[in-house]
C-alpha positions in Angstrom: 83.0 96.2 -90.3 84.9 94.4 -87.4 85.5 96.5 -84.3 88.7 96.5 -82.6 88.5 98.2 -79.0 91.8 98.9 -77.2 90.9 99.0 -73.8 94.1 101.1 -72.9 92.5 104.1 -75.2 88.9 103.9 -73.6 88.3 107.0 -71.0 87.2 106.4 -67.6 84.7 108.3 -65.8 83.5 108.3 -62.1 80.0 106.6 -61.5 80.7 108.1 -57.6 83.6 108.4 -55.2 85.9 105.1 -55.4 84.0 103.7 -58.3 85.0 104.2 -62.1 83.5 103.0 -65.4 84.6 102.4 -68.8 82.1 102.0 -71.6 84.1 99.3 -73.5 81.2 98.5 -76.1 78.4 101.1 -77.0 75.1 98.8 -77.8 74.4 101.2 -81.0 77.7 100.0 -82.5 76.2 96.5 -82.4 73.9 94.7 -84.8 70.3 95.5 -83.4 71.8 97.1 -80.2 72.0 93.8 -78.8 75.2 94.1 -76.5 76.5 96.5 -74.1 79.9 96.1 -72.2 81.2 98.1 -69.5 84.1 97.7 -67.1 83.5 98.7 -63.5 86.8 99.8 -61.5 85.9 99.7 -57.6 88.5 101.1 -55.2 89.2 98.9 -51.8 86.5 99.3 -49.3 84.0 101.1 -52.1 80.8 99.7 -53.1 78.4 100.2 -56.2 74.6 99.7 -56.3 73.9 98.6 -59.3 70.0 98.1 -61.0 70.0 96.4 -64.0 67.8 97.5 -66.7 64.3 95.6 -67.4 64.0 92.9 -70.1 67.3 92.3 -70.1 70.0 89.4 -69.4 73.6 90.4 -67.8 76.5 88.5 -66.7 79.4 89.6 -64.6 82.9 88.5 -65.0 85.7 89.4 -62.3 88.6 90.4 -63.5 90.2 90.4 -60.1 89.8 88.9 -56.7 88.3 90.6 -53.6 84.8 91.4 -55.1 81.5 90.6 -53.0 78.2 90.6 -54.8 75.1 90.8 -52.4 77.5 89.0 -49.7 78.6 86.4 -51.9 82.2 86.2 -52.6 82.8 86.6 -56.1 86.1 85.8 -57.9 88.1 85.4 -61.4 86.7 81.9 -61.9 83.1 82.3 -61.5 80.4 83.9 -63.7 77.3 85.5 -62.4 74.0 85.5 -64.8 71.3 88.1 -63.5 68.0 88.9 -65.1 66.9 92.0 -65.6 65.2 94.4 -63.1 67.2 93.1 -60.4 69.3 95.2 -57.7 72.7 94.3 -56.6 75.2 96.0 -54.4 78.7 95.1 -55.2 81.7 95.7 -53.0 85.5 95.4 -53.2 86.5 93.6 -50.1 90.4 93.3 -50.8 93.4 95.3 -50.3 93.7 96.3 -54.1 91.6 98.0 -56.8 89.0 95.5 -58.4 87.7 95.3 -61.9 84.9 93.4 -63.3 83.2 93.4 -66.7 79.1 94.0 -67.0 77.9 92.2 -70.1 74.3 93.3 -71.0 71.8 92.0 -73.7 69.2 94.4 -73.9 65.2 93.1 -74.8 66.8 89.7 -74.3 63.2 88.1 -75.3 63.9 88.8 -79.2 66.9 86.1 -78.9 65.3 83.6 -76.8 63.1 80.5 -78.5 59.4 80.6 -78.2 58.3 79.7 -74.7 62.0 80.1 -73.3 61.7 81.9 -70.0 64.9 83.2 -67.6 64.6 80.6 -64.6 66.3 82.6 -62.2 67.1 86.0 -60.4 70.5 85.5 -60.3 72.9 82.3 -61.5 76.4 81.5 -60.7 78.6 79.4 -62.7 82.0 78.3 -61.4 83.5 77.7 -64.7 87.0 76.2 -63.0 85.3 72.8 -62.2 84.2 72.4 -66.2 85.8 70.0 -68.1 88.7 71.3 -70.5 88.2 70.3 -74.1 91.3 69.8 -76.7 91.3 70.6 -80.4 91.7 67.6 -82.3 94.0 69.3 -84.8 96.2 72.0 -83.0 97.0 73.1 -79.7 94.3 75.4 -78.4 91.7 74.4 -75.2 88.1 75.2 -74.4 86.4 75.8 -71.7 82.7 76.5 -71.8 81.4 79.4 -69.8 77.7 79.9 -71.2 75.3 77.0 -72.7 71.9 75.9 -71.8 73.4 73.3 -69.3 75.4 75.9 -67.7 72.7 78.8 -67.6 69.6 76.4 -66.7 68.5 76.1 -70.2 68.9 79.5 -71.6 70.4 79.5 -75.4 70.1 83.4 -76.2 73.9 83.4 -75.2 76.7 81.0 -75.7 80.2 81.6 -74.5 84.0 79.8 -74.0 87.1 80.6 -72.8 89.7 79.9 -75.6 93.5 78.9 -74.8 96.1 79.4 -77.3 99.7 78.1 -75.9 102.6 79.7 -77.8 102.4 78.5 -81.4 98.7 77.7 -81.3 96.4 78.8 -84.3 92.9 78.4 -85.6 91.8 78.4 -89.7 89.9 81.3 -90.9 86.2 80.8 -90.7 82.7 82.9 -89.9 79.6 82.7 -88.1 75.8 82.5 -89.5 73.1 83.9 -87.5 74.9 85.3 -84.6 77.3 88.3 -83.7 80.0 87.5 -81.2 82.9 89.6 -79.2 86.0 88.3 -77.8 87.7 90.3 -74.6 91.4 89.2 -74.1 92.1 88.0 -70.5 95.8 87.1 -70.8 98.9 88.0 -73.4 98.8 88.9 -76.6 98.2 87.5 -79.9 97.3 88.2 -83.6 93.7 88.6 -85.1 93.4 88.3 -88.7 90.4 90.1 -90.3 89.9 92.7 -93.3 92.9 90.9 -94.9 95.1 92.6 -92.3 96.9 91.1 -89.0 96.2 93.0 -86.0 97.8 92.7 -82.6 95.4 92.3 -79.6 96.6 92.1 -75.9 95.2 92.0 -72.6 92.2 94.3 -72.0 91.1 94.5 -75.5 87.5 93.5 -77.3 87.0 92.5 -80.8 83.5 92.3 -82.1 82.7 90.4 -85.1 79.3 91.0 -87.3 77.7 87.9 -89.0 79.9 86.6 -91.7 82.8 88.3 -91.0 86.1 86.1 -91.6 88.6 85.7 -88.9 91.5 83.7 -87.6 93.8 83.8 -84.3 97.4 83.1 -83.9 99.4 83.2 -80.9 103.2 84.2 -81.9 104.9 84.9 -78.9 103.1 84.6 -75.3 103.1 81.7 -73.3 99.3 81.8 -73.3 97.0 83.8 -75.3 93.3 83.7 -73.8 90.3 85.3 -74.4 86.3 84.7 -73.7 83.9 84.8 -76.3 80.3 85.3 -76.4 77.6 84.8 -79.2 74.4 86.4 -79.3 71.9 84.7 -80.3 73.5 81.6 -79.1 71.9 79.6 -81.9 74.9 79.9 -84.8 76.4 78.1 -87.5 80.7 78.1 -88.3 81.4 78.0 -91.8 85.4 77.0 -91.8 87.6 78.2 -94.8 88.1 75.9 -97.8 90.5 72.9 -96.9 90.5 73.5 -93.2 90.2 71.1 -90.5 86.6 71.4 -88.8 87.3 72.6 -85.2 86.4 69.5 -83.3 86.9 69.3 -79.3 88.1 66.4 -77.6 87.4 65.7 -73.5 90.5 65.4 -71.7 88.4 64.6 -68.2 90.3 67.2 -66.3 89.4 70.7 -65.1 91.5 73.9 -65.5 93.3 72.7 -62.3 94.1 69.3 -63.4 91.2 67.6 -61.0 88.6 65.2 -62.4 85.9 67.8 -64.2 82.5 68.1 -62.8 81.2 66.6 -65.6 81.7 64.8 -69.2 81.7 66.3 -72.6 81.6 64.1 -75.5 83.7 64.9 -78.5 81.8 67.4 -80.8 82.1 69.9 -83.6 82.0 73.4 -82.2 78.6 75.0 -82.6 76.9 71.4 -83.4 76.2 70.0 -79.8 73.0 70.7 -78.2 74.2 68.6 -74.9 76.3 71.3 -73.4 
C-alpha cells in the first residue's frame, strides 16, 4: 500500500555533535528492501564523515546551499552519485543549518542489466543546465535528473523533477516493473491514491509500489515541485482510460531561461532510450 511519510513527524537523532539525521524511508518498508532515504542536518562549521555501504549506489541531493563534499561545493542545483564503499567528508561551510538527502539502493547489482558496471566512484550532475520539457496536454514541466545519458550509462535508476504551476494536473496512471518515490521540494499539492485525496507539502515523501494508481494536482500553490526516482529504471507507464498519454516537448531552455546544454526530442514518458 502507498506510503505517505510526513517529514515533519519524523524524529531527528544525533549522529555526532552538530550533525543530526532523519530516517525518512526505511528500506524494509520498500519492495525487496530496495531503497533507503535519509535526511542529514548539519550545523554551520560541522562535518560528517560518511562511508557508503558496499555493493550499493547512492545519490546526494542538497536541500540547501553551503555544503562541501570532498572539497567541492555542492548546491541545490546538483546531484552527486556515489558508488558503494566510498568514504566521503561532508562539510557545512555556510552560516546556516544545511540539509541534504542521501538516497541509497542496496545490493544495486540486482537492478542492473547484464554486463552493466558503475563506471565511476563519484559523479556530479548539474541539472540546472538540462532542458526544461513542457507537457503537451497540460501545464506541467519536467527536468531529467537521472538517466543513462546523465549517469554515464547506468539504467538502474531514473528520475526527474516535475513542476506543477497552480492549476496543473496529471491524469491517473500506474507503473509496471518498478517502484518509485516523490520527495516534495516546494509548495503543496494534492495526491490521489487509494480512492482518497491527500495533501502533501514540502518535506513529505510518497512511495508507490508497482501498479499503484495515482495522480496529482496543484490546487493553490504558485508552484508544486517534487523529484521522483524509479527503481529499477526500466519501467512502463500505463495511463487511465481516455487519458492523454504524457508527452514531453522540448523548450530549448534550461530552468534559468538560458540555452539548454543539450537537446531532447519530443517523447512519451518512459519510452525514450536517448535521454
